[in-house]
C-alpha positions in Angstrom: 59.9 50.9 -12.0 61.8 50.0 -8.9 60.7 50.2 -5.7 62.7 53.5 -4.8 61.6 55.0 -8.1 58.0 54.0 -6.7 58.6 55.5 -3.3 60.4 58.6 -4.8 57.0 59.2 -7.4 54.6 59.0 -4.2 56.6 61.0 -2.0 56.8 64.0 -4.5 52.9 63.3 -5.6 52.1 63.5 -1.7 54.5 66.8 -1.4 52.8 68.4 -4.0 49.1 67.3 -3.4 50.0 68.7 0.4 51.1 71.7 -1.1 47.9 72.1 -3.5 45.7 71.0 -1.1 46.9 73.3 1.5 45.8 76.5 -1.5 41.9 76.4 -1.3 41.6 72.1 -2.4 42.8 73.6 -5.9 43.8 70.0 -7.1 44.7 71.1 -10.8 48.4 69.9 -10.5 49.1 66.6 -11.5 51.0 65.1 -9.1 48.4 66.7 -6.6 45.4 65.0 -9.3 47.4 61.6 -9.9 47.5 61.2 -5.7 43.6 62.1 -5.7 42.1 59.9 -8.4 44.1 56.9 -6.7 42.5 57.6 -3.1 39.3 58.1 -4.8 39.5 55.0 -7.4 37.8 51.5 -5.9 36.5 53.5 -2.7 39.8 53.7 -1.6 41.1 50.1 -1.8 43.5 50.5 -4.2 47.3 49.4 -2.2 49.1 53.4 -2.8 52.7 51.7 -3.0 51.5 48.8 -5.7 50.0 51.5 -8.4 53.1 53.4 -8.7 55.0 50.3 -9.3 52.6 49.3 -11.9 52.4 53.2 -13.4 54.7 54.1 -16.3 57.0 57.0 -15.4 55.1 59.3 -18.0 51.5 59.0 -16.7 49.5 61.2 -15.8 45.7 59.8 -14.6 42.8 61.2 -15.3 39.8 59.5 -14.4 38.7 57.1 -12.5 35.2 55.7 -12.2 33.2 52.8 -9.5 29.8 51.7 -9.9 27.9 49.5 -7.5 24.5 47.7 -8.3 23.4 45.1 -5.1 20.1 44.8 -6.5 22.2 42.7 -9.2 25.0 41.5 -7.3 27.6 43.9 -9.3 30.7 46.2 -8.1 33.3 47.5 -10.9 35.7 50.3 -10.7 39.2 51.5 -12.7 41.8 53.8 -12.4 43.0 55.0 -16.4 45.7 57.3 -17.2 47.6 59.3 -20.0 51.1 58.7 -21.3 53.5 60.7 -23.2 52.6 58.8 -26.5 49.1 57.2 -25.1 46.1 58.5 -24.3 43.2 56.5 -22.1 44.9 53.5 -20.8 43.0 51.5 -18.4 45.8 50.8 -15.2 43.4 48.8 -13.3 39.8 47.5 -13.8 38.0 45.6 -11.5 34.1 43.8 -11.9 32.8 41.8 -8.9 29.4 39.2 -9.8 27.6 36.8 -6.7 24.9 36.4 -9.8 25.4 32.9 -10.9 24.4 34.2 -15.1 26.9 36.8 -15.0 29.3 34.2 -13.6 28.9 31.8 -16.2 29.0 34.2 -18.5 32.7 35.3 -17.6 33.8 31.7 -17.4 32.3 31.5 -20.5 34.7 34.1 -22.7 38.1 32.9 -20.2 37.6 29.4 -21.9 36.6 28.1 -24.8 33.9 25.2 -25.5 36.8 22.8 -24.7 38.2 24.1 -21.4 42.3 24.5 -22.3 42.2 27.5 -22.7 45.9 28.7 -21.1 45.7 29.3 -17.4 48.0 29.7 -14.6 46.8 29.4 -11.1 47.5 31.8 -8.6 50.5 31.4 -6.1 49.9 31.3 -2.4 46.7 29.1 -2.6 44.3 31.9 -3.9 41.5 30.6 -5.3 41.9 32.2 -8.8 43.5 31.7 -11.9 44.6 34.2 -14.6 43.1 33.2 -18.0 44.6 33.0 -21.2 43.5 37.0 -21.6 45.8 37.7 -18.7 43.0 38.6 -16.5 43.2 37.1 -13.0 39.7 35.5 -11.7 38.9 35.0 -7.8 36.2 32.5 -7.1 35.3 32.9 -2.8 32.0 31.5 -1.2 29.4 34.2 -0.1 28.7 32.8 3.6 26.9 35.9 4.2 24.0 35.7 1.0 23.1 32.1 2.0 22.5 29.9 -1.2 21.0 30.3 -4.7 17.4 29.2 -5.7 18.8 25.8 -6.6 19.8 25.4 -2.7 23.8 26.5 -4.5 25.7 27.9 -1.6 26.5 31.5 -3.1 30.1 32.6 -4.3 31.8 35.8 -5.9 33.7 35.3 -8.9 36.1 38.8 -8.9 37.4 39.7 -12.0 40.7 42.0 -12.3 42.9 43.6 -15.3 46.3 45.3 -15.0 48.2 47.4 -17.5 51.2 46.0 -16.0 55.1 46.6 -16.5 56.3 43.0 -17.8 59.2 42.6 -15.5 58.7 40.4 -12.8 59.2 42.7 -10.1 55.3 43.5 -10.8 53.9 40.8 -10.1 54.0 41.1 -6.3 52.2 44.6 -6.8 49.7 42.9 -9.3 49.2 40.1 -6.6 48.6 43.2 -3.9 46.2 45.1 -5.9 43.8 42.3 -6.7 44.0 41.2 -3.2 42.9 44.5 -2.0 40.3 44.6 -4.7 38.8 41.0 -4.0 38.4 41.5 -0.4 37.1 45.1 -0.5 34.6 43.6 -3.5 33.1 41.3 -0.9 32.3 44.0 1.8 30.6 45.8 -1.2 28.3 43.3 -2.4 28.0 41.9 1.4 29.7 38.6 0.5 31.3 37.7 3.9 34.3 35.8 2.4 37.3 35.4 4.6 39.8 37.8 3.6 42.1 37.2 1.1 45.8 37.0 2.0 48.8 38.4 -0.5 51.2 35.3 -0.7 54.7 35.4 0.5 56.2 34.5 -3.3 54.4 35.1 -6.3 55.1 33.7 -9.8 54.3 35.5 -13.0 51.3 35.9 -15.4 53.3 35.0 -18.5 51.9 32.1 -20.0 54.0 31.5 -22.8 56.7 31.5 -20.2 55.4 27.9 -17.9 57.5 26.2 -19.5 60.3 27.5 -17.5 58.7 25.8 -14.7 58.9 22.1 -16.1 59.8 19.4 -13.8 60.6 15.4 -14.6 57.8 13.2 -13.9 60.1 11.9 -10.7 59.3 15.2 -8.7 56.3 15.9 -9.5 55.5 15.0 -5.5 54.2 18.6 -4.1 54.0 20.2 -7.1 49.5 19.4 -6.8 50.5 16.9 -9.7 51.5 14.3 -7.6 50.3 11.1 -9.0 52.2 12.1 -12.3 55.6 10.9 -10.5 53.2 7.4 -9.8 52.0 7.1 -13.5 55.1 4.5 -15.1 55.7 6.9 -18.1 58.1 5.9 -20.4 61.9 7.6 -18.5 63.6 8.0 -22.2 60.6 10.1 -23.7 61.7 13.1 -22.2 58.6 14.0 -20.4 58.1 17.4 -18.7 55.2 19.1 -16.1 53.9 21.9 -15.8 51.1 21.7 -12.7 48.8 24.5 -12.7 46.8 23.0 -9.1 46.0 24.0 -6.0 42.9 23.5 -3.8 40.8 26.1 -3.8 40.9 27.2 -7.9 38.2 26.8 -9.8 40.2 24.9 -12.3 43.2 22.9 -12.6 45.6 21.2 -15.4 48.8 19.0 -15.2 50.3 19.4 -18.7 52.7 16.7 -19.6 55.0 17.4 -23.0 57.8 15.5 -23.9 60.8 16.7 -26.1 61.1 13.2 -28.1 61.7 13.3 -31.8 63.8 16.7 -31.6 61.0 18.9 -31.3 60.7 20.7 -27.7 57.3 19.7 -26.5 55.9 18.3 -29.4 53.9 15.5 -28.3 51.9 15.8 -25.0 48.9 15.3 -22.9 46.9 17.9 -20.5 44.6 16.8 -18.2 42.2 19.2 -17.1 40.2 20.0 -13.2 36.8 22.4 -13.3 34.7 22.8 -10.7 31.6 24.1 -10.5 28.2 23.7 -12.6 29.2 26.0 -15.7 32.0 23.5 -16.5 29.3 20.9 -17.4 29.5 22.6 -21.2 33.2 22.2 -21.5 32.6 18.0 -21.9 29.0 18.1 -23.8 30.2 17.3 -27.4 26.8 18.3 -28.9 23.7 20.3 -28.2 22.1 16.8 -26.4 24.7 17.3 -24.4 26.5 14.3 -24.6 29.8 13.4 -22.9 33.3 13.1 -25.4 34.9 10.7 -24.5 37.8 10.3 -21.8 36.0 12.6 -19.4 34.7 12.4 -16.1 32.6 14.0 -13.3 32.3 14.6 -9.3 30.3 16.1 -7.0 32.3 19.0 -5.3 30.6 21.4 -2.4 27.5 20.6 -4.2 28.3 21.6 -7.6 29.2 19.4 -10.4 33.3 18.9 -11.0 34.3 17.6 -14.9 37.3 16.7 -15.5 39.1 15.8 -19.5 42.5 14.7 -21.4 43.5 16.1 -24.6 45.5 14.9 -26.3 48.1 15.0 -29.6 47.5 11.8 -31.8 50.9 10.4 -30.9 52.5 10.3 -27.4 55.2 7.8 -27.3 54.4 4.8 -25.2 50.6 5.9 -23.9 48.2 4.1 -26.0 44.6 4.8 -25.7 44.0 1.9 -22.8 46.9 4.2 -20.7 45.3 7.4 -21.4 42.1 6.3 -19.9 44.1 4.8 -17.3 45.5 8.1 -16.4 42.6 9.9 -16.5 41.5 8.1 -13.8 44.6 8.7 -12.0 44.3 12.3 -12.5 40.3 12.3 -11.4 40.8 10.5 -8.5 43.3 12.3 -7.4 41.5 15.6 -7.6 38.9 14.0 -6.0 40.8 12.8 -3.1 42.6 16.4 -2.5 39.1 18.6 -3.3 37.4 15.7 -1.0 34.5 15.4 -4.0 32.3 12.0 -4.1 30.1 10.5 -6.9 33.4 10.4 -9.4 32.1 8.6 -12.9 34.1 7.7 -15.6 32.6 8.2 -19.6 
């Protein structure tokens, strides 16, 4: 839906709502019901213009839910609609957690045991990612909640899911919605996080289209994977880089692929970083907690950080020693960016 179409939709809704509410508060008229439900959902935190842009033309909002359990550190809400050929579709759903067990469970769902699930780091330096299921996950500190029983600073994890128009023009609306909900959740749960700001420019959310943003190693400077420009990779191997990293997200990846041999990106290496004690399970190779090769760990903001390399069997011009050297360069770069300490390699 275009911006003009969005505006026309909500002007129509506003006029209808005003007219109908003037008749004794009766709100059964469809457009008035839309207006009412959008304003009620998530304790009024949803930005109407963004919701209008994300809503299909034939949709009729039917249900909103808001739940808050402060004792368990949980806050959630949702808004659903029916369309001409659909019933009970959730347009927006948000869940926020300040408990570590809940956060660990959510991260486990987002990442397989190896940790190298598809992901996109949020634009504008926002402290979050888009997971392989299309869900936005934002992690913020909670200074108002102090420390947990293990002495770690408390945090809040917010998951936002949006059934959205796949057009790129909708990405800004998704960001505005997610940021508004995260800021509201911080307030409702007493987190005390600094309010997040919507980025001026926002990338799309399709993990399969990440390679459209690929650059050559020579152009890695400023991507967050700057070390790749100095890594000495063979120039004739056709290496391409996708950087998914900023200095606040709970994960980071520097993804390298080569088109040598004729098949695009047939061989490659993915360097991954995960921040928080939840990530310790990702680099354990067995039930005894033994670490697999080509991994590293450090301490960042009072918690564990883990680093690892996942590579195809044959990577042109890169042997075992090169892999270890490249992992060291990646981990050292991440530690420097994050102000971590105690870097160890395995």
